[in-house]
N, C-alpha and C positions, 0 to 999 in steps of 0.2 A: 504494500500500500504506500502510495506516495505521500510524504509528509513535507509540508512547507517549512524549511529550516532557515528561512531568511532572518528571522529574529535571533536564532541561536548561532549564527555565523557572522560575527562582526567583521572578520577579514574579507568576507565576500562583499559586504557593503563598501569596504574601503578599496577593494581591488578594482571595481568597475570604473570609478573616477580616476584612479591611478593609471589604468590602461588608457583611458581617454587622454590623460595628460601626456603619457609617453608617446602616443600616436601624434598628438598635436606638436610635441617637441621635435619629432622627425621632420615635419613639414615647416615648422616655424621655430628654428633653434634660437630661442631667446629665454631669458630668465624673467618671468613676469613679477618683478618686485612690487609694482603698485597693487596688482590684484592680491598678492600674498599679504601685503600690509593691510588692505581693507578687510580681508578674511580674518586676520588676527584681531583687528579692531572689533569686529562683530563677535568674535569668540570671547574676548576679554571683557568688553564693555558690560555685558549683562551681569558679570560677577559683582558689580557695584549696585545692582538694583535690589529691591526687596523681593521676597519670595514669590508673590503673585506675578510681578513683572518678569522675573526670570522664567517662570513657567510659561508665560505668554510668548517669550522669545525663544522657546526651546526649538521650534522648527527652523527659525532663522539661524540659530547657532548650529544646528545639524547641517543645514545647507552650506553655511560658511566652512564647516569642517570638511565636507566633501569637496567643496571648491578648492580649499587649501591643499588637500591631498592631490587633486588634479594638477594644481600649480607645481607641487613638489615633483610629480612625475615629469612635467614639462621641463623643470629646472634640472633634474637629474639627467635627463636625456641630453640636454644641451651641454652640461658639464662633462658628460661621458665622452664627448667628441675630442679626440686628441689634438685636433687642429687648433683648439683654443689656447693651447699651451704655447707660450712664447719660445720655448726650447724645442718645439716640434721640428722633426727632421725636414719637413717640406719647406720651412722658412729659410733653410741654409743651403739648399741645393745649388750647385754650380756645374758648369759643363765639364770641368776637370777638377777632381777633388779626391781625397783619401778618406776612407771611413774605417772605424773600428767597431765591430759588431760582436755580439755574444749570441750563440745559437741557443734557442729555446727548446729545441728538440733534435734528436738524431736525424741526419738526412735520410730520406726515403726514396726508393727507386720509382721514377716515373718512366714514361715511354722512351724518351730520348735524353733524360737528364736525371740528376739527383736534386731533390727539393728539401729545403728546411726553412723554418720560420726563425727569424733573428731579431734582436733588439740592437739598434744602432745607439752607441753611447758617446762617440766622439767623431767629429768630422774636421777636415782641414782643407781649406781653399787657400787662404793667405796665412792663417794661424789656426792652431788647434782650439776647438771649442766644444763644450759639452752639449749634447742634444738628446732628445727622446723621440723614439719612433720605431714602430715595428715594420719589417719588410720581409718579403719572400726572396730567398737566395736560391738560384739554380746553378748547379755545377755541371759541367760537361762530362766529367769523369767522377767516379766514386771518390769522395774525399775522406781522408783519415781524420774525421771529426766526430764529436759526440756532443751530448747535451753539455752546455756550459763552455764549450770551446770558444776561444777568442780568435778572431781573424781580422787581418788588415787587408783591405782590397782597394783598388783604384777604379775610378769611373763613377759617374753620377748615377744613382738609382733612377729608374724610369717610373713614371706614373702607371699604375695598373689600369688598363682599359678593357672594356667589353667589346665583343665583336659587333654589337649593334645590329646583328641580323634579326629579322622579324621572328619572334617566338623563341629566340635563343636565351639561354640562362645568362642573367646579368652578373657576371663574375666580379666586376668592379664594385658593384653595390654590395655583393655578398662579403667581399673583403673589407669594404668600408664599415660595415656593421661590426667587424672585429677590430676596427681601428688600424687596418693595414691598407696603405694607399700606394706603396711603392714596391718595386721588384728590381732585381739586378741579376744579370747573367754573367757568370764568371768562367773564364777559361783558366787553364792550368797556370798561366804566367801572370794572371791579374790578381792573385791573392796569395797570402801566406799565413800560416798559423802562428799566433803569438803565444808566448809562455804565459802560464797562469790559468786560472779557472774562474770564469765569471758567473757561474750558476749558483743557485742557492743550495744549501745543504739538503733540505727536504727534496728539492728537485733532483739532485744527484742520487739520493737514496731511492727515490721512486724510479728513476731511470735504470738504476742497477737492478732493482727488483723486477721491473718489467722485462729487462733484457735476460735476466735469469729464467723467467717464465718462458720467454720465447725460445731460448736455447734448449730448455728441457723439452718443449713441445717438438722442436726440430729434431732432437736426438731420438725421441721415442715414437714419433709419428713421421717417418721418413717420406711417406707419400705426400706429394705437393698438394693434391686435392684435399687430403685429410688435414694437413698442417695449416692450410689457408683458412679452413672453416674453424679449426680448433683455436687459432689465435684470435679470430674474430669473436668467438664465443667467450673466451676467457679475459682478454685484455682489450678488445675492441679494435684491433688492427685488421684492416681490410685490404691493405695494399697488395697482398699476395693471393687474393681470392681469384679464382677463375671467373672471367667476365660472364661466361655462359651460366655458371652456377649462380652468380649474383642475379642475372636476368631471370632465371627460373624461380628463385625465391621472391623476386619482385612481382613477377607475373602471377604467382599463386598467393600473394598477399601475406607472406610470412617473412618478409625481409627483416622484420624486427628481431627475428631469431638470431641473425648474424650481425646485429648491432647492439652493443651494450645498452640496456634500457632498464626501465622499472621492473620488468619481468625478472631480470637477473638479481637485482637488489632485493626484490620481494622473496625470491627463493632463498637467498642467503639469510634474510631476516627471519623467515619462518623456521629455517633449519636451526639457527642459533637459539631461537625460543625453545624448540624441542630439546636441544642439547642441554639447556640450562633449566629445564623443568624441575630437576631434582634438588635445586638449591632451596634452602629454607626461606619462608616469606618473612624476612626481617627487614627493617628499614634500611640499614646500611648495605644489606645484600641486594635489595632492589635498586638502590642507587648505583652500586657497583655493576649490576647487570645492565643498567641503562648505559653507563659509561662504556662498557665493553661492546655493547651493540653499536653504539654511535661510533666508536673508534674503528671497528671492523668495517662498517658501512662507508665511512668517509675514507678510510684507507683504500678500500676497493675502488671507490669513485675516483680518487686521485690517481690511483695506479692505472686506470683505464682511460685517463685523459680528461676527465671531468667535463663531458659533453652536457648540453642543456638538459636532455632527458634524464641522465644519471644524476645531475645535481638536483633536479626536481624531485626525484625519488629519494635521494639522500636527505634532503630537507624535510620531506613529508614523513619519512620513517623516523627521523630524529624527533620531530614533533610528536609523533605517536608514542615513541619510547619515553620521552619526558613526561607526557601526560599519563602514560600507563604505569610507569615505575617510580617517577619522582613526585609528580603531583598526586599520584594514586587515583586517577580516574581516566576513563576513556574519553578522548576528545572527539568532537563532532567531525566526521570525515570531510564534510563540505568545508568547514572552517579550516581544517588541516590542509586541504588541497589549496584553498584560497591563500592561506598563510605562506605555503611553499612558493606559490607563484608571486606573491607580493614581495617576499624577501629576495627571491632570485632577480626580479625586475629592479629592485633597489640596488642590488649588486651590479647588474649589467642590464640596463633598460632595453638594449638591442636584442636580448633574448626573445623579445616579443615577436620578432620577424623570423626567428629560427624555426624551420620546418619541424625539426625534432622536438623542440619545446612545445609547439602547437599540437602536434599529433599525440605526444605523451599525455599532456593535460586533458585533451579532448577525449582520449581513449579512457582514461581513469574516470573522468566525469560521466561518460556514458555507462561505464560499468557500475559506478556508485548509484546512478539514477535509475538505470533500466534493468540491471541484472536480476534483482529480487522479484520485481513484478513479472518479468519474463519467465524466470524459473518457476514461479508459482502457477503459471498457466498449465503446466503438465506435471502432476505429481506421480512419479514412477516408484512403485514399491520395491523394486529390485536394485541391489547395490550398484552393480557395474553399469547397467543401462542408465541408472540415475547419475553416475559419475560422467558418463558420456553426455547426457543432457546438460549437465552443469557446464562442461566445456563448450558445448554449442551455444548455450545461453550467454556465457562470457564473451565469446567471439562476436555474437550478434550485438550484444550491448556495447562492445568496444567500437563496432562499426557505426553505431547510431550517430555519433557526432564527428567521426573522422572521414566519412565517405565524401562529403563535399570538398574538404581540403585535399584529399587524395586525387580527386578528379582535377582540381585546379593545378596541383603541382605535377602530376604524372600523366594526366589525360588518358587514364586507363582504369579499368576496374577488374579485380580478380574474381571471376565468377565462381571458382571452386575454393574460395578462401576457407570455408567451413571444413571441407575435407582435408585441406593442407594443414590447418591448425590442429585438427584432431591427431594428425600424424606427427607434426613437427614439434608441438609444445611438449608433449611427454618425452619424446626422444631427446630434444635439446636439454630438458631438465636433467635427465639421466647423464647426458654427456657433460654438462657443466659440473655436476657432482663428481663425475669420473675424473675430470681435469683437475679439480681441487685435490682429489686423492692422489693423482699423479704428481702434483707439486709436493705433496707431503712425503712421497716415496721416491722422489727424484734422485736422492743420494744412495738408494738401494736398487741397483740395476736389475736384479732378477725380478723383483716385484713390479718395479716401474715398467720394465719391458712387457710384462704380462698385461698390465693396465693399459699401456700404450697400444698394444695390439687390439685389445677389446674396443678401445676408443676409435681406432682406425676403422674397424669393421662397422661400428655404430655410425660413424660419420658418412662412410660410403653408402651404407643402407639408407640413411636419411636423405642424402643427395640423390640417390637413385629414385626413391619414391617421389621426391619433390619434382625432379625432372620428368618423371613419368606423368605426374598430374599436369605439368606444364604442357606436355605433348598431347593431352586429350583435346579433341576439337572443341573450340569455344572456351578454352581455359581463361582467356582474357579478352575483354572488350576494349580495344585500343582505338586511338585516334578520336577521342571525345573532346570536342572544342569546349573550353571553359575559361571564362575570364572572371575577374574579381566581382563584378556586379552579379553575374550568374551564381557564383559561389555564395555570395551574401543572401541572395534570394532562396537558394537551396537550404541554407542554414535556418533562416526564419521559417521556411516551410517545414523543416524537420522538427524545430522546436514546437511549432503549432500542432503538428501531428502527434508528438509525444505528449503534449499537454492535453490534447483531446482524448488520448488513450488513458493517461494516468488520472486526470481530473474528471473525466466523463463529461466534458463540456462541448455542446454542439457548436457554440460560437467559435471555439478553437478549430473545429473541423471545417467550418465554413471559411475561416481565415486561411487554413491550409489550402483549401480548394482555390480561393482567390489568388493566393501566392503562386500556385502552380499555373494558373491562367496567365498571370503576369510573366512568369518564367517562359512559358510557351510563346507569348506575344513578343517578348524581348528577343527570343531566338529567331522568330519570323522576321522582325525588323533587321536583325543582323544579317540574315541570309539575303534579304533584299539589297542591303548595302554591299555585300560581297558580289552580288550579281551585277552591280553597276560600276564596280571598281575598275580602274585602269592605271597601272603603274609600271615603272621600270626599276629594277633592283640590280645593283652590282654588289655581290656578296663579299663579306670579309672572311675569306678562308685562307689560312697561311699557305703560301707558295702556290696558290691556285687562282685561276680566273674563272668565274661563273657569272653570267649575265642572264637575267630572267625578265621576260615581259609577261605581265599578268593582265588578262582581260576577262572580267567576270570571274568564273570559278575554274577557268582553264589558264594554262600558261605555256609559253614557249621558252625553252632553256638552251643556252649555248655556253660552252666552256671547255675546259680541259677534260679529257676522258676520266681522270681520277676524281674530278669534282662534280660530275653530273649526277652521281648517286650519293653525295656526301650526306651524313646523318642530319646535319643542321638544316638541310633543305626540307627534310620531312617536317621538322618543327615549324619552319616558315610556312609550309603549305597548310598546316593545321591552324596557325595563327591567322593566315589570310584567307582561309576558307577555300583553298584550291583543291579541287577534286581530281583533276586529270592534267597530266603533262602531255600536250598534244604533239610536241615536236622536240627532238633532241638534235643539237648541232655541235660540231667540234669547231672551236675558234682557231683561226689562223690570222696571219698578218693581213690587215686590210679588210677584215670582216666587218660588215655593217649591219647593225640592228635598226630596222626602220619600224617604228611603232607609234601609234597614236599621234601622228604628225610630228614626231621627234625622231632624230637619227643619231645613232651612236656609232662611232668608228673605233675599232680596236687596232692599236698599233703595238705589235709585239716584235717587230723587226725594224730595220733602218729605212731611211728615206733617201732617194737619189736627188740631192739638191740641185744637181745640174739639169734635171728634167722637170723643173717646176712648171706647172701648167700655165697657160696664158690667162685662163679664167679660173679664179679660185673656186674651190669646192665649198659649198655651204653645208655646214654640219653643226649639230647642236652640242654634242659632247664628244670629246676625244678621250678614249681610255688607253692609258699606257700600261702594258703588262709584260712581265718576264724581262725586265731590264732592257728595253729596246735602245738602240744607239740613236737617240734623237736629240737634236739641239732645239730646245723649246723656243729659243728666240727666233728660229727660222720656220717654225710651223705656220706662221702667218703668210709665208710665201706660197703655201699650198692650200690653206683652209681659212674660211671665215667661221669661227666657232665661239660658243658662249662660255664653255668651261672645260678644264682639264681634270681628268679623274685618274688617280694613281691607285691601283688595287694592291692587294696583299701579296701578289706574286713577285713584287719588286723588292730589292734589297734596301736596307735602312740607309745605306750610303747614297743610293740613287734618289731615295725620297728626300733626303736633306738637300741634295744638290738641286733637284727640281723645284722644291719649295722656295729655296733662296732665289732661284731664277725668276719664279713667278712673282715674288715680292719685289724684285728690282724692276720688272717690266712696266707696270704690274699686270698680272693676269689672275683671273678667277681660277682657283683650283680646289680640289677636294681629295684629301688623303684618306683612303678607306682604312688602312691599319690604325691610324690615329683618331679618326673621327667616327669610325664605325661604318656599317654598310651604307651605300648610297641608295636612297629610296626617294623617288620623285613621283608624285601623282600627275597623270597626264590628262 
């Protein structure tokens, strides 16, 4: 039975205005001092009134408190931006400089480089000065570096940019939410390791512990497939996972199994409670039990990298442990969940836009709100069928509030998520316990080898079943267009539908029906817009040239053979509502795209300046690709044009040379690698 706990969950009442303030702070980064002062005045002033007047002002004081909390959210978001600091790295960048940085993590292998996050502590252009600022460091070869290593490198860090392709992941914004705005690519001759260690003692200890766990897993699980899943289960490392395995887990809706989340901390918490049941119920024992639980939970959270979902769970279980063992009462789960979110957002407001943070809180909220009413719909008198129904009810309840966000981020829905969860959750639970046992026996090779072999078989079995489910026809509904407005409408529709079910209100059902009608109408308007669109797109794909003309819901595509089927083009088709590619063409020097009254000329080779035509050719855009040997100052001998476009197939040196030439002449130009994809409506 649904119970309205609004009155018993004070943190829930505070969380809503705080979230509104954080959201406002992302769009308007200011500290609202006047508003905060007025709110404080209305909070303090009634204290000088008599009792009847104070009672009359109670609603005003409540509104002032909520407004003050919202202003605090806005202020914290603004203050969390590293760019406000006068010592921020971005304020000191020069074209030629030296930097001293400290690695915040061991370098990890990427497709063509080794990547690590670092903190820049000093820079030198004319003289050395202290700075603050995180950046991403990419090494061409595997470096002999670890957490806390200090390195000196030359060359100015570059600003992180996004591809700008329609529908593409905004990587620059993702990094900005983590206060990372710059990156640097280092060759073997451009950096050197400095003596000393710049890391923290706790960080070094955690890194050693994590590396010990990874080495033990690598030793006793030699299979690459098993080792990749094992390290993801235990410490959250996913860099060595097989992409096909990750895709199978994603398609079947159980990707949370191979990402450290609240599920793992919940298992550890419950297991510790069972192990400590024999302790006597004395005050000092209860406090010691709470401290032990909290220490283990936070140790595991830090060991696995402290992601948003893990921190959320650690804060929530810490609150539960304090309420259960220290305060000696069970806390309200809604209040606990809201408190965890509130505290985490105070620590880092940009967690609000983290997909893991959103999905973890929404999943737990769905379970708390919907599991018991859903489970009560079918009372099964037999033990094991009842256990199975419990798992089904939990999976359905978790999906109640997460499905709109999943559609928005992933544009797909796992149709067999129930079947996959029934298999994966119990198996992954056993495997996690097995890995903990393996860590305990790692120094005893005979026993550890036996456990490792059992774990390897279990992981292979789980992967086999998940991949089999993924291969069933209709396993995933993909290519679902979804923008933020549609996601919001689906959320309000879901809330109205759940309210109609739990509260038995017909008005909520009518509201849900109206919202679905609005959702369908919005989709129809969007399809009409897609049907009328005409645009030209030059994509931002490294070392590739791809040009696309879109008319309605069809497009013609021209480019390099390696780029015509690039994965980012599928995301663009989904974003722009394109259903069919009517023509593919390979680009060559002198290729002309004539569309919608505009013409684009592709130059990927040289021009014979001695054979300039008597009458200049009228062209709208000239696209320079693959480093053509072109003198920009002499293009006017051949063409009358409006703009030059440089795509991502050109070298950085050529781009700088051409941009300088355009600035001197002057000429209009557009650099795709720096400004993102070139998109023009025709």
